[in-house]
Steps between C-alpha positions, in 0.01 A plus 500: 500500500177607676599870504516503119143390464236778495269481809195516266627185329558330839141581603374340179712189553365470856137545385541244212672256722252530785209446255671206341564313822146568617334355195772268364592143577766348723770535231444873476526520893823299502649705230414824680627359822845433341513838338426682827757291683759588233419866525552488884825329454618765251374807686705576818243760607197277482475447877362151504462505877248792463284276280507230777388761754208578273402135476521469876248777545262328260507159671145527624369591159673196352343286775148639417552412129606143591195442725262645239637285218539182719147503636302659215636329198318180390708197417664194658517523876844499670373258760186332582309540841217280600274763651601799292324603173721498195428870444676588825820297415795678317570375145806434295378741230456769768845454628643517154311809407574673827880429478495614140343836594731556796806434278368752239464759775846434641656534156316832438611634837856429416469655155352816650776505765757478226365786306472723806851422620669538162309812381571840663184665617523800261540272203211284612294807540591603148415154367159498662420844357630379154228230497233725636544779267233366247249502782472880481265455206245333728518766770773361730779719623813296426751702719273483798426127460870409453596709811238336707623151395857596580403638842324189584797290406721727719265488784498118493879499546487758782219305669715189514772692679247662741359157591849374569583798711166463696571122561837574652356776710227271638754224577732759672214607725464147639181415322633177352351291772154657476215306347465531126180715509680752719821482298301575184329791646818645624672447168217658300504803735870530461481491109223772504710711731802468271299577187358813652849605634654447152225687330547798730871505433476448123563828323291605203701452185436564128509188298610532149393248235807360340562564136329217301709362210374238250666160515728397203296319247732207521412447862139410419637182362543385860124502588409372155739216548356419849156507345600259223664259744196496725264447198720221371497312830 
């Protein structure tokens, strides 16, 4: 079903849903979670595992959010210590807000992964350009901006592959038993080397902007329906 929905409509649904779960209540969040889970279940090309890999790479960011909300949100303390000021004790309210924000980010990551894995890059580039076309009236170059966004998304995917190759190379060289500082230095050097090597081997190609077609009017009922559901919740 996803291939019949215009990419520009998919982008609008993503933006509406991400805004709704960021500003809405728990009912909106739960509804969005069920909808995203249903989409992953229906789309065989969604690559749920890739979303899990993205989450793993953000684990330290999630930890920092938890610490900030736990210790810097006023409220009822999680526990009481005799010689510790209450301002230095984590709170129930902080834990609730922190977990809420983390769950929102997790859901948005899976939504973005679903969009990227179910939308061919040329179609995604065309959809980005479709939305950026009105920006030409304020001095922006829509084709250039759409191309840059597309190249960034493509580089992110290639970067994941390069990091995986560099990790295997480091382990093959017997660096697995080295201390973490040395291992990190070797891995970074290996990634830089592989990026330079790939850049030298990459031929210059002419990128054509795909033909931009307008979505069928009936398809706009989908984002309108999503917006109405979010507002009703």
